[in-house]
Residue frames as qw, qx, qy, qz and C-alpha x, y, z in Angstrom:
[[0.303, -0.533, -0.244, 0.752, -11.34, -15.35, -7.11],
 [0.290, 0.766, 0.421, 0.391, -12.70, -12.12, -8.51],
 [0.326, -0.285, -0.108, 0.895, -11.17, -8.67, -8.56],
 [0.220, 0.811, 0.526, -0.135, -13.62, -5.79, -8.97],
 [0.320, 0.942, 0.075, 0.063, -12.77, -3.30, -11.72],
 [0.696, 0.141, -0.133, 0.691, -9.46, -1.43, -11.88],
 [0.030, -0.549, 0.077, -0.832, -10.47, 1.51, -9.70],
 [0.141, -0.144, 0.640, -0.742, -12.04, 2.37, -6.37],
 [0.374, -0.304, -0.787, -0.385, -14.91, -0.18, -6.34],
 [0.297, -0.449, -0.712, 0.451, -15.84, 0.60, -2.69],
 [0.078, 0.070, 0.003, -0.994, -17.00, 4.06, -3.77],
 [0.461, -0.264, -0.617, -0.581, -20.25, 2.28, -4.61],
 [0.505, -0.333, 0.414, -0.680, -22.80, 2.18, -1.75],
 [0.294, -0.084, 0.942, -0.137, -23.87, -1.24, -0.44],
 [0.624, 0.446, 0.465, -0.442, -27.26, -1.09, -2.13],
 [0.617, 0.681, -0.267, -0.291, -25.44, -1.12, -5.47],
 [0.141, 0.571, -0.808, 0.026, -22.46, -3.25, -4.56],
 [0.529, -0.129, 0.772, -0.327, -24.28, -6.10, -2.78],
 [0.823, 0.422, 0.198, -0.326, -26.31, -7.15, -5.87],
 [0.510, 0.671, -0.536, -0.055, -23.00, -7.47, -7.77],
 [0.136, -0.426, 0.856, -0.261, -21.48, -9.63, -4.99],
 [0.683, 0.084, 0.603, -0.404, -24.60, -11.81, -4.84],
 [0.759, 0.576, -0.121, -0.277, -24.56, -12.23, -8.62],
 [0.285, 0.624, -0.725, 0.064, -20.96, -13.37, -8.41],
 [0.403, -0.237, 0.808, -0.359, -21.80, -15.88, -5.65],
 [0.769, 0.305, 0.421, -0.372, -24.63, -17.33, -7.73],
 [0.650, 0.685, -0.257, -0.205, -22.60, -17.38, -10.97],
 [0.456, 0.516, -0.696, 0.205, -19.41, -18.93, -9.62],
 [0.839, -0.439, -0.232, -0.223, -20.17, -21.79, -7.28],
 [0.831, -0.151, -0.236, 0.480, -16.51, -22.19, -6.21],
 [0.117, 0.803, -0.100, 0.575, -16.01, -18.47, -5.51],
 [0.696, -0.304, -0.454, 0.466, -13.65, -18.14, -2.57],
 [0.322, -0.557, -0.178, 0.745, -12.93, -14.38, -2.49],
 [0.328, 0.821, 0.293, 0.365, -13.80, -11.06, -4.00],
 [0.496, -0.448, -0.074, 0.740, -11.34, -8.17, -3.72],
 [0.316, 0.805, 0.303, 0.401, -11.05, -4.61, -4.89],
 [0.341, 0.247, -0.217, 0.881, -9.38, -1.26, -4.37],
 [0.328, -0.813, -0.480, 0.015, -10.70, 0.97, -1.57],
 [0.204, 0.547, -0.238, 0.776, -9.95, 4.33, -0.04],
 [0.171, -0.063, -0.719, 0.671, -9.99, 5.17, 3.63],
 [0.324, 0.065, 0.223, -0.917, -13.11, 7.31, 3.54],
 [0.686, -0.001, -0.411, -0.600, -15.32, 4.73, 1.81],
 [0.555, -0.118, -0.799, 0.200, -14.58, 2.24, 4.61],
 [0.142, -0.107, -0.563, 0.807, -14.96, 4.68, 7.52],
 [0.400, -0.018, -0.059, -0.914, -18.26, 6.01, 6.21],
 [0.659, -0.143, -0.656, -0.340, -19.78, 2.50, 6.38],
 [0.667, -0.512, 0.290, -0.457, -21.31, 1.09, 9.52],
 [0.278, -0.344, 0.894, -0.064, -20.02, -2.11, 11.14],
 [0.693, 0.300, 0.599, -0.266, -23.18, -3.82, 9.78],
 [0.629, 0.733, -0.081, -0.246, -22.50, -2.66, 6.23],
 [0.110, 0.671, -0.731, -0.055, -18.96, -3.87, 6.38],
 [0.480, -0.111, 0.851, -0.184, -20.12, -7.24, 7.69],
 [0.736, 0.514, 0.291, -0.329, -22.56, -7.47, 4.78],
 [0.453, 0.743, -0.458, -0.180, -19.67, -7.10, 2.36],
 [0.131, -0.452, 0.875, -0.115, -17.62, -9.74, 4.21],
 [0.634, 0.117, 0.695, -0.319, -20.58, -12.14, 4.32],
 [0.733, 0.621, 0.184, -0.209, -20.88, -11.81, 0.57],
 [0.894, 0.133, 0.157, 0.397, -17.25, -12.80, -0.09],
 [0.294, 0.835, -0.157, 0.437, -15.69, -9.33, -0.30],
 [0.806, -0.562, -0.065, 0.172, -12.86, -10.21, 2.06],
 [0.646, -0.198, 0.144, 0.723, -9.85, -8.33, 0.73],
 [0.226, 0.964, 0.141, -0.017, -9.30, -4.62, -0.02],
 [0.657, 0.157, 0.026, 0.737, -6.25, -2.93, -1.52],
 [0.156, -0.964, -0.208, 0.062, -5.66, 0.45, 0.11],
 [0.603, 0.476, -0.113, 0.630, -2.94, 2.92, -0.84],
 [0.495, -0.748, -0.179, 0.404, -1.49, 4.39, 2.34],
 [0.520, 0.758, -0.037, 0.393, 1.39, 5.77, 0.19],
 [0.329, 0.370, -0.479, 0.725, 2.87, 7.57, 3.17],
 [0.480, -0.574, -0.621, 0.233, 2.17, 7.74, 6.91],
 [0.255, -0.306, -0.166, 0.902, 3.05, 11.44, 7.04],
 [0.254, 0.758, 0.557, -0.227, 0.07, 13.75, 6.55],
 [0.050, 0.774, -0.195, -0.600, 2.01, 16.70, 5.03],
 [0.136, -0.253, 0.797, 0.530, 3.27, 14.42, 2.26],
 [0.227, 0.468, 0.850, 0.077, -0.29, 13.14, 1.58],
 [0.146, 0.831, 0.284, -0.456, -1.51, 16.72, 1.46],
 [0.056, -0.593, 0.474, 0.648, 1.17, 17.59, -1.12],
 [0.014, -0.052, 0.872, 0.487, 0.04, 14.79, -3.40],
 [0.509, -0.048, -0.097, -0.854, -3.69, 15.58, -2.78],
 [0.224, -0.106, -0.968, 0.041, -4.60, 12.28, -1.19],
 [0.447, -0.451, -0.335, -0.696, -8.31, 12.20, -0.46],
 [0.789, -0.526, -0.313, -0.066, -8.03, 10.22, 2.76],
 [0.166, -0.834, 0.428, -0.305, -6.02, 11.19, 5.80],
 [0.313, 0.317, -0.867, 0.222, -3.51, 8.91, 7.55],
 [0.326, -0.057, 0.700, -0.633, -5.93, 8.59, 10.48],
 [0.756, 0.246, 0.014, -0.606, -8.78, 7.65, 8.13],
 [0.697, 0.365, -0.599, -0.149, -6.74, 4.91, 6.55],
 [0.078, 0.251, -0.863, 0.432, -5.56, 3.52, 9.89],
 [0.522, 0.074, 0.509, -0.680, -9.16, 3.45, 11.09],
 [0.749, 0.332, -0.247, -0.518, -10.35, 1.94, 7.83],
 [0.494, 0.330, -0.804, 0.031, -7.88, -0.99, 7.98],
 [0.051, -0.089, 0.836, -0.539, -8.80, -1.74, 11.62],
 [0.606, 0.179, 0.324, -0.704, -12.56, -1.49, 11.08],
 [0.710, 0.350, -0.472, -0.389, -12.34, -3.69, 7.99],
 [0.291, 0.275, -0.892, 0.210, -10.38, -6.28, 9.93],
 [0.323, 0.010, 0.683, -0.655, -13.04, -6.41, 12.65],
 [0.716, 0.322, 0.109, -0.610, -15.61, -7.13, 9.99],
 [0.827, 0.016, 0.552, 0.107, -13.57, -9.99, 8.51],
 [0.612, 0.783, 0.041, 0.097, -12.09, -8.00, 5.63],
 [0.736, -0.301, 0.148, 0.589, -8.30, -8.26, 5.20],
 [0.204, 0.955, -0.050, -0.211, -6.30, -5.30, 3.90],
 [0.781, 0.142, 0.178, 0.582, -3.38, -5.17, 1.47],
 [0.106, -0.947, -0.051, 0.298, -1.69, -1.85, 2.18],
 [0.706, 0.493, 0.103, 0.498, 0.54, -0.14, -0.39],
 [0.368, -0.798, 0.058, 0.473, 3.47, 2.18, 0.46],
 [0.622, 0.742, 0.055, 0.244, 5.15, 4.39, -2.10],
 [0.689, -0.394, 0.043, 0.607, 8.86, 4.69, -1.49],
 [0.401, 0.058, 0.257, 0.877, 10.36, 8.09, -2.39],
 [0.002, -0.783, -0.559, -0.273, 7.04, 9.99, -2.18],
 [0.337, -0.882, -0.155, 0.291, 8.46, 12.57, 0.22],
 [0.488, 0.794, -0.198, 0.305, 11.53, 13.25, -1.98],
 [0.612, 0.182, -0.480, 0.601, 14.88, 13.93, -0.39],
 [0.116, -0.469, 0.251, -0.839, 13.58, 16.74, 1.79],
 [0.672, -0.327, 0.210, -0.630, 10.87, 14.73, 3.56],
 [0.663, 0.178, -0.726, -0.048, 12.45, 11.27, 3.43],
 [0.166, 0.108, -0.809, 0.553, 12.91, 10.99, 7.19],
 [0.477, 0.065, 0.334, -0.810, 9.32, 12.12, 7.85],
 [0.732, 0.192, -0.439, -0.485, 8.11, 9.63, 5.27],
 [0.509, 0.144, -0.829, 0.183, 9.96, 6.81, 7.00],
 [0.004, 0.028, -0.717, 0.697, 8.94, 7.64, 10.55],
 [0.558, 0.120, 0.136, -0.810, 5.29, 8.41, 9.74],
 [0.710, 0.182, -0.557, -0.390, 4.91, 5.25, 7.61],
 [0.340, 0.110, -0.870, 0.340, 6.35, 3.06, 10.38],
 [0.223, 0.051, 0.577, -0.784, 3.92, 4.50, 12.89],
 [0.653, 0.168, -0.091, -0.733, 0.89, 4.10, 10.62],
 [0.664, 0.193, -0.689, -0.218, 1.71, 0.54, 9.60],
 [0.208, 0.076, -0.855, 0.469, 2.28, -0.57, 13.17],
 [0.420, 0.137, 0.415, -0.795, -1.22, 0.77, 14.03],
 [0.691, 0.244, -0.303, -0.609, -2.79, -0.92, 11.01],
 [0.465, -0.239, 0.851, -0.045, -1.19, -4.40, 11.35],
 [0.682, 0.396, -0.221, -0.574, -2.26, -5.21, 7.74],
 [0.915, -0.010, 0.403, -0.018, -2.50, -8.80, 6.52],
 [0.754, 0.343, 0.259, 0.497, -0.57, -7.85, 3.39],
 [0.155, -0.873, 0.096, 0.452, 1.95, -5.14, 2.74],
 [0.750, 0.371, 0.294, 0.462, 3.62, -4.10, -0.49],
 [0.231, -0.691, 0.134, 0.671, 6.19, -1.42, -1.37],
 [0.623, 0.664, 0.290, 0.296, 6.26, 0.38, -4.75],
 [0.467, -0.343, 0.071, 0.812, 8.87, 2.94, -5.81],
 [0.233, 0.809, 0.164, -0.514, 8.05, 6.41, -7.09],
 [0.505, 0.159, 0.540, 0.654, 8.36, 6.95, -10.82],
 [0.117, 0.582, 0.097, -0.799, 7.84, 10.46, -12.13],
 [0.490, 0.475, 0.683, 0.258, 5.54, 10.62, -15.15],
 [0.171, 0.027, 0.261, 0.950, 5.94, 13.49, -17.68],
 [0.250, -0.450, -0.458, -0.725, 3.07, 15.95, -17.51],
 [0.552, -0.616, -0.558, 0.056, 2.15, 15.33, -13.89],
 [0.223, -0.942, 0.035, -0.247, 2.42, 18.05, -11.24],
 [0.740, -0.586, 0.260, 0.202, 5.16, 16.26, -9.35],
 [0.757, 0.247, 0.287, 0.533, 7.20, 15.78, -12.56],
 [0.230, 0.828, 0.109, 0.500, 6.95, 19.55, -13.18],
 [0.499, -0.854, 0.131, -0.069, 7.99, 20.29, -9.59],
 [0.836, -0.254, 0.283, 0.395, 11.11, 18.07, -10.06],
 [0.595, 0.507, 0.238, 0.576, 12.01, 19.94, -13.26],
 [0.028, -0.895, -0.005, -0.445, 11.79, 23.28, -11.43],
 [0.396, 0.326, -0.632, 0.580, 13.91, 21.92, -8.57],
 [0.485, -0.443, 0.234, -0.717, 11.08, 21.95, -6.02],
 [0.932, -0.203, 0.211, -0.216, 11.13, 18.19, -5.62],
 [0.111, 0.625, -0.768, -0.085, 14.32, 16.10, -5.44],
 [0.934, 0.038, -0.232, -0.270, 13.77, 12.52, -6.54],
 [0.638, -0.552, 0.536, 0.010, 15.60, 9.82, -4.58],
 [0.399, 0.510, -0.726, -0.231, 18.23, 7.73, -6.33],
 [0.805, -0.061, -0.559, -0.187, 18.11, 3.89, -6.15],
 [0.466, 0.058, -0.691, 0.550, 20.29, 3.65, -3.05],
 [0.199, -0.134, 0.328, -0.914, 18.16, 6.25, -1.21],
 [0.740, -0.125, -0.251, -0.612, 15.01, 4.32, -2.08],
 [0.744, -0.013, -0.657, 0.122, 16.60, 1.13, -0.72],
 [0.194, 0.131, -0.582, 0.779, 17.52, 2.99, 2.47],
 [0.515, -0.169, 0.098, -0.835, 13.91, 4.05, 2.95],
 [0.836, -0.076, -0.460, -0.288, 12.84, 0.42, 2.52],
 [0.579, 0.091, -0.679, 0.442, 15.49, -0.72, 4.99],
 [0.002, 0.131, -0.503, 0.854, 14.62, 1.79, 7.71],
 [0.654, -0.166, -0.074, -0.734, 10.86, 1.29, 7.36],
 [0.836, -0.055, -0.538, -0.091, 11.21, -2.50, 7.62],
 [0.407, 0.167, -0.648, 0.622, 13.66, -2.06, 10.58],
 [0.188, -0.133, 0.401, -0.886, 10.99, -0.09, 12.47],
 [0.667, -0.159, -0.402, -0.607, 8.04, -2.36, 11.76],
 [0.202, -0.145, 0.862, -0.441, 6.52, -4.41, 14.57],
 [0.681, 0.072, -0.324, -0.653, 4.02, -6.51, 12.60],
 [0.569, -0.251, 0.702, -0.347, 2.50, -9.60, 14.09],
 [0.603, 0.200, 0.768, 0.083, 1.16, -11.40, 11.03],
 [0.384, 0.789, -0.048, -0.478, 1.86, -9.74, 7.69],
 [0.786, 0.224, 0.424, 0.391, 2.85, -11.05, 4.28],
 [0.048, -0.814, 0.176, 0.551, 5.29, -8.58, 2.66],
 [0.736, 0.323, 0.429, 0.411, 6.18, -8.14, -0.98],
 [0.017, 0.798, -0.150, -0.583, 8.18, -5.56, -2.95],
 [0.534, 0.045, 0.730, 0.425, 8.04, -7.38, -6.31],
 [0.407, 0.825, 0.299, -0.254, 6.34, -4.60, -8.18],
 [0.734, 0.456, 0.203, 0.460, 7.92, -3.63, -11.51],
 [0.056, 0.945, -0.061, 0.315, 8.84, -0.20, -10.19],
 [0.637, -0.728, 0.251, 0.023, 11.19, -1.59, -7.56],
 [0.309, 0.728, -0.612, -0.001, 14.94, -2.00, -7.91],
 [0.069, 0.282, -0.925, 0.245, 15.11, -5.01, -5.55],
 [0.730, -0.248, -0.394, -0.500, 12.28, -7.64, -5.47],
 [0.015, 0.221, -0.839, 0.496, 11.70, -9.09, -2.01],
 [0.682, -0.365, -0.318, -0.549, 9.10, -11.10, -0.22],
 [0.311, 0.090, -0.826, 0.461, 8.67, -12.56, 3.25],
 [0.509, -0.650, -0.509, -0.243, 6.49, -12.72, 6.33],
 [0.028, -0.506, 0.445, -0.739, 6.56, -10.61, 9.44],
 [0.225, -0.913, 0.337, 0.046, 7.79, -11.08, 12.07],
 [0.903, -0.206, 0.327, 0.191, 9.79, -14.23, 11.22],
 [0.739, 0.381, 0.246, 0.499, 11.52, -12.90, 8.05],
 [0.018, -0.998, -0.045, 0.042, 12.23, -9.35, 9.18],
 [0.448, -0.690, 0.454, 0.343, 15.98, -9.85, 9.81],
 [0.650, 0.151, 0.628, 0.401, 16.30, -11.90, 6.59],
 [0.362, 0.845, 0.342, 0.193, 14.77, -9.03, 4.59],
 [0.172, -0.959, 0.177, 0.139, 17.12, -6.53, 6.14],
 [0.585, -0.428, 0.579, 0.372, 20.08, -8.76, 5.40],
 [0.604, 0.399, 0.577, 0.378, 19.06, -8.88, 1.76],
 [0.193, 0.955, 0.193, 0.116, 18.68, -5.11, 1.42],
 [0.451, -0.805, 0.219, 0.318, 21.97, -4.20, 3.10],
 [0.592, -0.172, 0.532, 0.580, 24.35, -5.57, 0.45],
 [0.380, 0.670, 0.498, 0.398, 22.27, -3.87, -2.25],
 [0.135, -0.987, -0.067, 0.057, 22.70, -0.52, -0.44],
 [0.516, -0.654, 0.408, 0.374, 26.45, -1.22, -0.26],
 [0.451, 0.687, -0.403, -0.402, 26.64, -1.93, -3.96],
 [0.229, -0.343, 0.910, 0.045, 27.35, -5.66, -3.48],
 [0.443, 0.357, 0.821, -0.046, 24.14, -6.81, -5.16],
 [0.070, 0.117, 0.532, 0.836, 22.93, -5.96, -8.65],
 [0.339, 0.430, 0.466, -0.695, 19.69, -3.96, -8.94],
 [0.543, 0.581, 0.600, 0.091, 17.09, -4.09, -11.63],
 [0.317, -0.002, 0.298, 0.901, 18.25, -1.88, -14.57],
 [0.216, 0.370, 0.192, -0.883, 16.24, 1.27, -15.19],
 [0.377, 0.167, -0.560, -0.718, 14.95, 0.07, -18.58],
 [0.337, -0.186, -0.920, -0.077, 13.19, -2.86, -16.88],
 [0.031, 0.309, 0.620, -0.720, 11.27, -0.75, -14.39],
 [0.186, -0.316, -0.549, -0.751, 7.65, 0.13, -15.09],
 [0.410, -0.117, 0.375, -0.823, 4.30, 0.99, -13.54]]
């Protein structure tokens, strides 16, 4: 398996990306899959034929950062693709044989927009039906605009229990038919994994005692990006 770069590889047009994919196929005879990061707009701008070309040349998995299903939250963090773009991108990629791994960022709406973050994200994910889904937790980095907003009191960061509640309520609202779920990123307080729909209730039952303080969470010093 090959992962392309550590950035938005799909920003490259097909006439530049296809030679790379063909070189990989010729160089690695047992190549099973090529994957890379993508943004909504660079999937939606491609035709069905162009997407199928990528799929036929082993690019069969994209990682796409939904972050939040609420457009106002995405606007605040200057996301370049809209919620609608990303929903369309995941569905169009799926039709071409390209699976999507969708990333959600818990806490991105802060305390003020937490409910909107939850409801919008549930709605978007149910429309996407991604093959893979992962949750990360917001970590404020000194020097960034959001960090400065928090220092001025314009953004209230969620505490660990509030982040777990967001996770719980999003999972509770999901109606996914065939999705592998993970929240084992280093930023998360509670690592989880399972499959939808069969493990949905199991996941909720694992989060609830953590919210109630009956399960130990990852200490702050072990969290990272």
